[in-house]
C-alpha positions as CSV (number, residue, x, y, z in Angstrom):
1,M,-46.9,41.1,-40.5
2,L,-45.5,44.4,-39.4
3,V,-47.5,45.8,-36.4
4,G,-50.1,48.2,-37.5
5,R,-49.2,48.3,-41.2
6,R,-51.6,45.9,-42.9
7,A,-53.1,48.5,-45.2
8,E,-49.7,49.8,-46.3
9,Q,-48.4,46.3,-46.9
10,A,-51.4,45.6,-49.0
11,A,-50.8,48.7,-51.1
12,L,-47.2,47.6,-51.8
13,E,-48.2,44.0,-52.6
14,Q,-50.8,45.3,-55.1
15,L,-48.0,47.2,-56.9
16,L,-46.1,43.9,-57.3
17,A,-49.2,42.1,-58.4
18,R,-49.9,44.6,-61.1
19,A,-46.3,44.5,-62.3
20,Q,-46.5,40.7,-62.6
21,G,-49.4,41.4,-65.0
22,G,-47.3,43.8,-67.1
23,D,-48.3,47.1,-65.5
24,S,-45.3,48.9,-64.0
25,G,-45.7,51.0,-60.8
26,V,-44.2,53.8,-58.8
27,L,-44.6,54.9,-55.2
28,V,-43.0,57.4,-52.9
29,V,-43.2,56.3,-49.2
30,R,-42.9,59.4,-47.0
31,G,-42.6,59.8,-43.3
32,E,-40.5,61.0,-40.4
33,A,-37.3,59.2,-39.3
34,G,-38.1,56.0,-37.5
35,I,-41.7,55.8,-38.7
36,G,-41.1,52.4,-40.4
37,K,-40.3,53.2,-44.0
38,S,-37.2,50.9,-44.1
39,A,-39.1,48.1,-42.4
40,L,-41.9,48.4,-44.9
41,L,-39.5,48.3,-47.8
42,Q,-37.8,45.2,-46.4
43,H,-41.2,43.5,-46.3
44,M,-41.7,44.5,-49.9
45,R,-38.3,43.1,-50.9
46,E,-39.0,39.8,-49.3
47,T,-42.4,39.6,-50.9
48,A,-41.0,40.5,-54.3
49,V,-38.3,37.8,-54.1
50,A,-40.9,35.2,-53.1
51,V,-43.0,35.9,-56.2
52,G,-40.0,35.8,-58.6
53,F,-38.9,39.5,-58.9
54,G,-35.4,40.6,-59.1
55,V,-34.5,43.3,-56.5
56,Q,-32.1,46.1,-56.9
57,D,-31.3,48.5,-54.1
58,A,-29.8,52.0,-53.8
59,A,-29.7,54.4,-50.9
60,G,-29.1,58.1,-50.6
61,V,-26.2,58.9,-48.3
62,E,-25.9,62.4,-46.9
63,A,-22.1,62.5,-47.3
64,E,-22.5,61.7,-51.0
65,A,-25.2,64.2,-51.8
66,E,-22.7,66.4,-53.7
67,F,-21.4,63.6,-55.9
68,A,-23.2,63.7,-59.3
69,F,-24.8,60.4,-60.3
70,A,-23.5,58.6,-57.1
71,G,-27.0,57.2,-56.2
72,L,-27.8,56.3,-59.8
73,H,-24.5,54.4,-60.0
74,Q,-25.6,52.3,-57.0
75,L,-28.8,51.2,-58.7
76,C,-27.3,50.6,-62.2
77,A,-23.9,49.1,-61.4
78,P,-25.1,45.4,-61.8
79,F,-26.6,46.2,-65.3
80,L,-23.6,48.1,-66.8
81,A,-22.3,45.1,-68.7
82,R,-25.4,45.4,-70.9
83,A,-24.8,49.0,-71.7
84,V,-23.0,48.0,-74.8
85,E,-26.4,47.0,-76.2
86,L,-27.7,50.5,-75.9
87,P,-27.8,53.0,-78.8
88,E,-24.5,54.9,-79.0
89,P,-25.8,58.3,-77.7
90,Q,-27.2,56.6,-74.6
91,Q,-24.0,54.6,-74.1
92,A,-22.0,57.8,-74.3
93,A,-24.2,59.7,-71.9
94,L,-24.2,57.0,-69.3
95,G,-20.4,56.4,-69.7
96,V,-19.6,60.1,-69.1
97,A,-22.1,60.3,-66.2
98,F,-20.4,57.4,-64.5
99,G,-16.8,58.6,-65.3
100,L,-16.2,55.6,-67.6
101,R,-15.4,57.7,-70.7
102,E,-14.4,61.3,-71.5
103,G,-16.9,63.7,-73.1
104,A,-19.0,66.8,-72.6
105,A,-21.5,67.0,-69.8
106,P,-24.1,64.4,-70.5
107,D,-27.6,65.1,-71.6
108,R,-29.8,63.9,-68.7
109,F,-32.6,63.0,-71.1
110,L,-30.2,60.5,-72.7
111,V,-29.0,59.3,-69.3
112,G,-32.6,58.7,-68.3
113,L,-33.4,56.8,-71.5
114,A,-30.3,54.6,-71.0
115,V,-31.4,53.8,-67.4
116,L,-34.9,53.1,-68.5
117,S,-33.6,50.7,-71.1
118,L,-31.3,48.9,-68.7
119,L,-34.0,48.4,-66.0
120,A,-36.7,47.3,-68.5
121,E,-34.6,44.4,-69.7
122,D,-34.7,42.7,-66.2
123,G,-38.4,42.6,-65.5
124,P,-40.1,41.8,-63.3
125,L,-37.8,44.0,-61.2
126,L,-38.3,45.9,-58.0
127,C,-36.1,49.0,-57.5
128,V,-35.9,50.3,-54.0
129,V,-34.3,53.6,-53.2
130,D,-34.1,54.3,-49.4
131,D,-33.2,57.7,-47.9
132,A,-34.1,59.3,-51.2
133,Q,-33.9,62.8,-49.6
134,W,-30.1,62.4,-49.7
135,L,-29.8,61.4,-53.3
136,D,-27.6,63.7,-55.3
137,Q,-29.5,66.1,-57.5
138,A,-28.5,64.5,-60.8
139,S,-29.6,61.0,-59.6
140,A,-32.9,62.2,-58.2
141,Q,-33.7,63.9,-61.5
142,V,-32.8,60.9,-63.6
143,L,-34.5,58.3,-61.4
144,T,-37.8,60.3,-61.2
145,F,-37.6,60.9,-65.0
146,V,-37.5,57.1,-65.3
147,A,-40.2,56.6,-62.8
148,R,-42.6,58.8,-64.8
149,R,-41.9,56.7,-67.9
150,V,-42.1,53.1,-66.8
151,G,-45.1,51.7,-68.5
152,A,-45.4,48.0,-69.4
153,E,-41.9,47.0,-68.5
154,R,-42.9,45.1,-65.3
155,V,-40.7,47.4,-63.2
156,V,-41.7,48.7,-59.7
157,M,-39.9,51.7,-58.3
158,V,-40.3,52.6,-54.7
159,F,-38.6,55.6,-53.0
160,A,-38.5,56.2,-49.3
161,L,-38.3,59.9,-48.4
162,R,-37.8,61.3,-45.0
163,D,-40.0,64.2,-43.8
164,P,-39.0,66.8,-42.6
165,G,-35.4,67.7,-43.4
166,A,-35.2,66.7,-47.1
167,T,-32.8,69.0,-48.9
168,D,-34.2,68.8,-52.4
169,V,-37.3,66.8,-53.0
170,E,-38.9,68.7,-55.8
171,A,-37.9,66.0,-58.3
172,F,-40.4,63.7,-56.6
173,S,-43.4,66.0,-56.8
174,G,-46.4,64.5,-58.6
175,L,-45.4,60.9,-58.1
176,P,-47.9,58.7,-56.3
177,E,-47.4,58.8,-52.5
178,L,-48.0,56.7,-49.5
179,R,-47.5,58.8,-46.3
180,L,-46.8,56.8,-43.1
181,A,-48.4,58.1,-40.0
182,G,-47.7,57.0,-36.4
183,L,-49.1,53.8,-35.1
184,G,-52.4,53.9,-33.2
185,A,-52.4,53.5,-29.4
186,S,-53.3,49.8,-29.5
187,D,-50.6,48.9,-32.1
188,A,-48.1,51.1,-30.2
189,Q,-48.7,49.2,-27.0
190,T,-48.3,45.9,-28.8
191,L,-45.0,47.0,-30.3
192,L,-43.8,48.4,-27.0
193,A,-44.5,45.1,-25.2
194,T,-42.0,43.4,-27.5
195,A,-39.3,45.8,-26.4
196,V,-39.9,45.9,-22.6
197,R,-40.0,42.5,-20.8
198,A,-40.1,44.0,-17.3
199,P,-43.4,44.7,-15.5
200,M,-44.7,48.1,-16.5
201,D,-47.1,50.4,-14.8
202,D,-50.0,51.5,-16.9
203,A,-49.1,55.2,-16.4
204,V,-45.5,54.6,-17.5
205,R,-46.7,52.6,-20.5
206,D,-49.1,55.3,-21.5
207,R,-46.5,58.0,-21.2
208,I,-44.0,56.2,-23.4
209,V,-46.7,55.6,-26.0
210,A,-47.7,59.3,-25.8
211,E,-44.1,60.6,-26.1
212,A,-43.3,58.2,-29.0
213,R,-46.3,59.6,-30.9
214,G,-46.7,56.3,-32.7
215,N,-43.1,56.3,-34.0
216,P,-42.1,52.6,-34.1
217,L,-38.4,53.1,-33.8
218,A,-39.0,55.4,-30.8
219,L,-41.1,52.7,-29.2
220,L,-38.3,50.2,-29.6
221,E,-35.4,52.4,-28.8
222,L,-36.5,54.8,-26.1
223,P,-36.9,52.0,-23.4
224,R,-33.6,50.3,-24.4
225,G,-31.0,50.2,-21.7
226,A,-33.3,51.7,-19.0
227,P,-33.3,49.9,-15.7
228,A,-36.4,47.9,-14.9
229,V,-37.2,50.1,-11.9
230,Q,-37.9,53.0,-14.2
231,F,-40.8,51.2,-15.8
232,A,-42.3,50.8,-12.3
233,G,-41.8,54.4,-11.2
234,G,-41.6,56.7,-14.2
235,F,-39.9,57.3,-17.5
236,E,-38.5,60.8,-17.6
237,L,-37.7,62.3,-21.1
238,P,-37.7,65.9,-22.1
239,D,-40.8,66.9,-24.0
240,V,-39.2,69.6,-26.0
241,V,-37.2,67.4,-28.3
242,S,-38.7,65.8,-31.4
243,V,-39.0,62.1,-31.6
244,P,-36.3,61.6,-34.3
245,R,-33.9,63.8,-32.3
246,R,-34.6,61.7,-29.1
247,I,-33.9,58.5,-31.1
248,E,-30.7,60.0,-32.3
249,D,-29.7,61.0,-28.8
250,G,-30.3,57.4,-27.7
251,F,-28.0,56.1,-30.4
252,R,-25.4,58.8,-29.4
253,R,-25.5,57.8,-25.7
254,R,-25.1,54.1,-26.7
255,A,-22.1,55.0,-28.9
256,N,-20.5,57.1,-26.2
257,S,-20.6,54.2,-23.8
258,L,-18.2,52.2,-26.0
259,P,-14.4,51.9,-25.6
260,A,-12.4,54.7,-27.3
261,D,-11.2,52.5,-30.2
262,A,-14.8,51.3,-30.9
263,R,-16.0,54.9,-30.9
264,M,-13.3,56.0,-33.3
265,L,-14.1,53.1,-35.6
266,L,-17.7,54.2,-35.6
267,V,-16.6,57.8,-36.6
268,V,-14.6,56.4,-39.5
269,A,-17.6,54.3,-40.6
270,A,-19.9,57.3,-40.4
271,A,-17.4,59.5,-42.4
272,E,-17.1,56.8,-45.2
273,P,-20.4,56.8,-47.1
274,T,-19.9,53.8,-49.4
275,G,-19.9,51.1,-46.8
276,D,-16.7,49.5,-48.3
277,A,-15.5,47.2,-45.5
278,A,-12.0,46.8,-47.0
279,L,-11.6,50.6,-47.1
280,L,-12.8,50.9,-43.5
281,W,-10.3,48.4,-42.2
282,R,-7.4,50.1,-44.1
283,A,-8.4,53.4,-42.5
284,A,-8.7,51.7,-39.1
285,A,-5.2,50.3,-39.5
286,E,-3.9,53.8,-40.5
287,L,-5.3,54.9,-37.1
288,G,-3.9,51.9,-35.2
289,I,-7.3,50.5,-34.5
290,A,-7.5,46.7,-34.4
291,R,-10.4,44.7,-35.8
292,E,-11.4,43.6,-32.3
293,A,-12.7,47.1,-31.8
294,A,-15.7,46.2,-34.0
295,A,-17.0,43.7,-31.4
296,P,-18.4,46.2,-28.9
297,A,-20.1,48.3,-31.7
298,E,-21.8,45.1,-33.0
299,A,-22.8,44.0,-29.6
300,A,-24.4,47.4,-28.9
301,G,-26.5,46.9,-32.0
302,L,-25.1,49.9,-33.8
303,L,-23.2,48.4,-36.7
304,E,-22.9,45.2,-38.8
305,F,-19.7,44.1,-40.5
306,D,-19.4,41.7,-43.4
307,F,-18.2,42.6,-46.9
308,R,-20.3,45.8,-46.4
309,V,-20.5,48.0,-43.3
310,R,-24.1,48.7,-42.3
311,F,-25.4,51.0,-39.7
312,R,-28.5,49.7,-37.9
313,H,-30.4,52.8,-38.9
314,P,-29.4,56.0,-40.8
315,L,-29.8,58.0,-37.5
316,V,-26.9,56.0,-36.1
317,R,-24.6,57.4,-38.7
318,S,-25.7,61.0,-38.1
319,A,-25.7,60.6,-34.3
320,V,-22.1,59.2,-34.3
321,Y,-20.8,61.8,-36.7
322,R,-22.4,64.8,-35.0
323,A,-21.3,63.6,-31.5
324,A,-17.7,63.2,-32.6
325,T,-15.2,65.9,-31.7
326,P,-13.9,68.0,-34.6
327,T,-10.5,66.4,-33.9
328,D,-11.8,62.9,-34.3
329,R,-13.8,63.8,-37.4
330,R,-10.6,65.2,-39.0
331,R,-8.6,62.1,-37.9
332,A,-11.3,59.9,-39.6
333,H,-11.3,61.9,-42.8
334,G,-7.5,62.0,-42.8
335,A,-7.2,58.3,-42.5
336,L,-9.8,57.7,-45.3
337,A,-7.9,60.1,-47.5
338,A,-4.6,58.3,-46.9
339,V,-6.1,54.9,-47.9
340,T,-8.3,56.0,-50.8
341,D,-6.8,55.3,-54.2
342,Q,-6.1,58.6,-55.9
343,Q,-6.2,57.1,-59.4
344,V,-9.5,55.4,-59.0
345,Y,-11.4,57.8,-56.7
346,P,-9.6,61.2,-56.9
347,D,-12.7,63.2,-56.0
348,R,-13.5,61.2,-52.9
349,R,-9.9,61.4,-51.8
350,A,-9.9,65.1,-52.3
351,W,-13.0,65.5,-50.3
352,H,-11.8,63.5,-47.3
353,R,-8.4,65.3,-47.4
354,A,-10.2,68.7,-47.4
355,Q,-12.3,67.7,-44.3
356,A,-9.1,66.8,-42.5
357,V,-7.5,70.2,-42.9
358,V,-7.2,72.7,-40.0
359,G,-7.1,76.3,-41.2
360,T,-6.0,76.8,-44.8
361,D,-4.2,74.6,-47.3
362,E,-3.6,75.6,-50.9
363,D,-2.7,72.1,-52.1
364,A,-5.9,70.7,-50.8
365,A,-7.9,73.7,-52.2
366,A,-6.3,73.2,-55.6
367,E,-7.2,69.5,-55.6
368,L,-10.8,70.3,-54.8
369,E,-10.8,72.8,-57.6
370,R,-9.7,70.1,-60.0
371,S,-12.5,67.8,-58.6
372,A,-15.0,70.6,-59.3
373,G,-13.9,70.7,-62.9
374,R,-14.4,67.0,-63.3
375,A,-17.8,67.2,-61.6
376,R,-18.9,70.1,-63.9
377,A,-17.8,68.1,-66.9
378,R,-20.1,65.3,-65.8
379,G,-23.0,67.7,-65.4
380,G,-22.7,67.7,-61.6
381,L,-23.3,71.3,-60.7
382,A,-24.2,70.7,-57.1
383,A,-21.0,68.7,-56.7
384,A,-18.9,71.3,-58.4
385,A,-20.4,74.0,-56.1
386,A,-19.6,72.0,-53.0
387,F,-16.0,71.4,-54.0
388,L,-15.5,75.0,-54.9
389,K,-17.1,76.3,-51.7
390,R,-14.7,74.1,-49.6
391,A,-11.8,75.1,-51.8
392,A,-12.5,78.8,-51.1
393,E,-12.6,78.1,-47.4
394,L,-9.2,76.4,-47.5
395,T,-7.5,79.1,-49.7
396,P,-4.9,81.2,-47.9
397,G,-4.5,83.9,-50.5
398,P,-7.3,86.5,-50.5
399,A,-7.3,87.1,-54.2
400,V,-7.5,83.4,-55.1
401,R,-10.0,82.9,-52.3
402,A,-12.2,85.6,-53.8
403,E,-12.0,84.1,-57.3
404,R,-12.9,80.6,-56.0
405,A,-15.8,82.0,-53.9
406,L,-17.1,83.7,-57.0
407,E,-16.9,80.5,-59.0
408,A,-18.6,78.6,-56.1
409,A,-21.4,81.2,-56.0
410,H,-21.9,80.9,-59.7
411,A,-22.1,77.1,-59.5
412,K,-24.4,77.2,-56.5
413,H,-26.7,79.6,-58.3
414,E,-26.7,77.4,-61.4
415,A,-27.5,74.4,-59.2
416,G,-30.4,76.2,-57.6
417,A,-28.9,76.2,-54.1
418,S,-29.5,79.0,-51.7
419,E,-26.0,79.7,-50.3
420,A,-24.8,81.8,-53.3
421,L,-25.3,85.1,-51.5
422,E,-23.0,84.1,-48.6
423,L,-20.3,83.1,-51.1
424,L,-20.7,86.4,-53.0
425,T,-20.0,88.3,-49.8
426,V,-16.7,86.4,-49.5
427,A,-16.0,87.2,-53.2
428,A,-16.8,90.9,-52.7
429,A,-14.2,91.2,-50.0
430,G,-11.7,90.7,-52.9
431,P,-9.5,91.7,-54.3
432,L,-11.0,91.0,-57.7
433,D,-9.9,92.3,-61.1
434,A,-12.2,94.4,-63.3
435,V,-13.6,91.4,-65.2
436,A,-14.4,89.5,-62.0
437,Q,-15.9,92.6,-60.4
438,A,-18.3,92.8,-63.4
439,R,-19.2,89.1,-63.1
440,L,-19.8,89.7,-59.4
441,G,-22.2,92.5,-60.0
442,V,-24.2,90.5,-62.6
443,L,-24.4,87.5,-60.4
444,I,-25.5,89.5,-57.3
445,T,-28.3,91.0,-59.4
446,S,-29.3,87.5,-60.6
447,V,-29.2,85.9,-57.2
448,V,-31.3,88.7,-55.6
449,N,-33.9,88.6,-58.4
450,A,-34.1,84.9,-58.0
451,G,-34.7,85.3,-54.3
452,R,-37.6,87.7,-54.9
453,A,-39.2,85.4,-57.5
């Protein structure tokens, strides 16, 4: 049993039991970083397997939040062979969404129906989506559409959503929720005792428990690496930083203590959102990093390597990436761009290449513009907007930069994002022709009115 989570475990187990009886279920598990969402979901996976469920996982990745249908593809990839059994309109919509066939931007209603049909064939099935706050907009909309329509298909869908900091969680509104609070004092002390083997003063223990505010990962990570004498004399941590940020700082300090090659390998892994181990090793070789560099990162409990690359916790990824110097981030993206197959993953290669640029680069900007066109064709407005925004930043010529900024602002506005006004300022600096000036005026009015609504 997880410490202090008996009621939550029971609620999840009841969902599985009802699904076994033919009644599908949906739940959004919410809470701050480190509060135990992933541990609770792992317990649910193990329970589901034990009672005969199939389990399918997906996870939102911050670096993939602009790629339309990326999260949905994770969940559905094992079932795509059965897509030929779907009605032709659903086949077509799903094929275009996943880039498997050409066509107009897919109707998301049809994509949702196709996904519902695929999942319903495999019951009893547990679908787990971790870090759902980082799902791309298209995937979030389709998956919550499906979640509202599972009925007697023996499908359980569980989403883990981080609070605060979610970028777009409106799609999850109205779904049943389980909000995870911090552990109580007694449970917190029990968990802390598993992390600290040295003798501990009562005052020190109480301070750690108080500062962790019941956050399980904080209780496990804050004492890690501290000398035993600190537990007998005091445990000084700043009170002004939030618990998740403190946890992230702890991961960052641990990463910074590694040898240079191991740190750089972590940066490459953090910049590569798919967890493709073969791609990571190709990028490492591009940078002259030997495979032995992985050993210190694994020994420090930051990363696991097999056929996938897994960070110990999502905060490790963000801590490593944010702590890296701009130069190291550019080196990592440049290596990933160099080893990413342009024929198979043109958009991902374009994105990595763009992040490796210093200053302006028309070739990289034009490649991003082409990626934006492909994203828009698939119905990925948020992805198109992100590509165009970066393309505008990389464009050396003021006239072309203004045009791309205007297109990016239009895509941002269509996608419901809030950065359109900033891009319109870039576009207004021009020069723009008369037609573009007219579009600019109309879009400014629309964006301002939307902000007042």
